C-alpha positions as CSV (number, residue, x, y, z in Angstrom):
1,M,-59.2,-19.8,2.6
2,A,-59.3,-19.0,6.3
3,V,-58.3,-21.6,8.9
4,D,-59.7,-21.6,12.4
5,P,-56.8,-21.2,14.9
6,S,-58.5,-23.6,17.3
7,E,-57.9,-26.4,14.8
8,D,-54.2,-26.0,15.3
9,D,-54.6,-26.2,19.1
10,K,-56.5,-29.5,18.6
11,A,-53.8,-31.0,16.4
12,M,-50.8,-30.0,18.5
13,P,-51.0,-33.0,21.0
14,I,-51.2,-35.4,18.0
15,V,-48.3,-33.7,16.3
16,A,-46.2,-33.6,19.5
17,A,-46.8,-37.4,20.1
18,H,-45.8,-38.2,16.5
19,L,-42.7,-36.0,16.8
20,A,-41.7,-37.8,20.0
21,K,-41.9,-41.1,18.3
22,I,-39.6,-39.9,15.5
23,E,-37.2,-38.4,18.1
24,R,-37.0,-41.7,19.9
25,A,-36.2,-43.6,16.7
26,V,-33.5,-41.1,15.8
27,S,-32.0,-41.3,19.3
28,R,-32.0,-45.1,19.4
29,T,-30.4,-45.3,15.9
30,R,-27.7,-42.8,16.8
31,T,-26.8,-44.7,19.9
32,S,-26.9,-48.1,18.4
33,H,-25.0,-47.2,15.2
34,A,-22.4,-44.7,16.6
35,G,-19.2,-44.7,14.7
36,Q,-20.6,-46.7,11.7
37,P,-20.4,-45.5,8.1
38,F,-23.1,-43.0,6.9
39,A,-24.7,-45.6,4.6
40,T,-25.2,-48.0,7.4
41,V,-26.7,-45.4,9.7
42,H,-28.9,-44.0,6.9
43,Q,-30.3,-47.5,6.2
44,A,-30.9,-48.2,9.9
45,L,-32.6,-44.8,10.4
46,A,-34.8,-45.4,7.3
47,E,-35.9,-48.8,8.7
48,A,-36.5,-47.3,12.2
49,M,-38.6,-44.5,10.7
50,R,-40.7,-46.5,8.2
51,P,-43.3,-47.7,10.7
52,K,-43.7,-44.2,12.2
53,L,-44.1,-42.5,8.9
54,L,-46.5,-45.0,7.3
55,R,-49.2,-44.7,9.9
56,D,-51.4,-42.1,8.3
57,E,-54.1,-42.4,11.0
58,E,-51.8,-40.7,13.4
59,V,-51.0,-37.7,11.2
60,P,-53.5,-34.9,11.4
61,R,-54.9,-33.5,8.1
């Protein structure tokens, strides 16, 4: 099952944009929940990430 390397090149901008959204969500959550218990931060991060991870149309296949 050979994969054309140019397909990776086409997907990289999409992957990079998706990763940037996730990084922003993590950064905002870390800043806004600094010093709070793990469970609180975990829940806030899960809520911040949910919209980013459920948008399949942005994830290359």
